[in-house]
VOVORO-237933 format. One record per residue (C-alpha): residue in one letter; x, y, z. Coordinates in steps of 0.02 Angstrom, whole numbers, padded with zeros to 5 digits, always signed. Layout:
BEGIN
AXYZ
...
//
This chain:
BEGIN
M+00500-00512-00232
R+00477-00387-00090
L+00579-00228-00101
P+00615-00106+00041
D+00502+00026-00037
H+00361-00092-00087
V+00205-00132+00013
H+00073-00268-00009
L-00097-00233+00068
F-00236-00360+00077
V-00393-00269+00131
Q-00579-00298+00134
Y-00693-00149+00106
P-00874-00115+00056
P-00916-00146-00128
E-00983+00031-00150
I-00805+00098-00134
S-00702+00082-00292
P-00527+00006-00283
S-00450+00171-00340
K-00544+00267-00204
M-00487+00141-00074
A-00306+00157-00131
E-00323+00347-00124
K-00389+00338+00055
V-00251+00220+00112
K-00114+00325+00033
S-00186+00487+00101
N-00207+00424+00280
A-00038+00337+00282
S+00048+00492+00214
R-00031+00603+00346
H+00016+00486+00489
L+00194+00460+00426
R+00223+00648+00403
E+00157+00682+00579
K+00270+00549+00654
H+00421+00589+00545
P+00422+00777+00506
Q+00582+00759+00403
L+00476+00675+00269
V+00398+00844+00229
R+00568+00907+00170
W+00626+00741+00096
C+00468+00704-00005
K+00416+00875-00068
T+00320+00812-00219
G+00235+00666-00131
L+00267+00515-00025
W+00189+00388-00144
A+00214+00344-00326
P+00070+00409-00431
G+00004+00237-00479
C-00033+00072-00398
F-00100-00101-00439
H-00259-00169-00365
G-00340-00335-00395
S-00490-00421-00320
V-00521-00592-00245
G-00692-00670-00226
H-00632-00832-00146
G-00463-00900-00099
F-00410-00770+00029
D-00288-00896+00101
V-00197-00910-00066
V-00169-00722-00075
E-00119-00713+00108
Q+00009-00853+00085
Y+00078-00767-00071
I+00107-00606+00025
K+00183-00696+00174
G+00297-00795+00057
Q+00378-00644-00023
K+00565-00638+00007
F+00651-00476+00057
Q+00786-00421-00064
T+00899-00269-00068
H+00995-00201-00216
//
């Protein structure tokens, strides 16, 4: 299920960077860019743009399986 406020990312990064550090970098950079492009977010999201947690998994082989899973998610609204 894909929700309007839910994002799947499938990224490759160097093994010396931990998954939590990678998630922190992605969230930080995305937040900065979004706030620059949409200044109203500064007022709307005073405590933060992202939820405090996230899920990260790893894949050694089978990239195509993960990619197809993400592409196959259906958009739903409540």
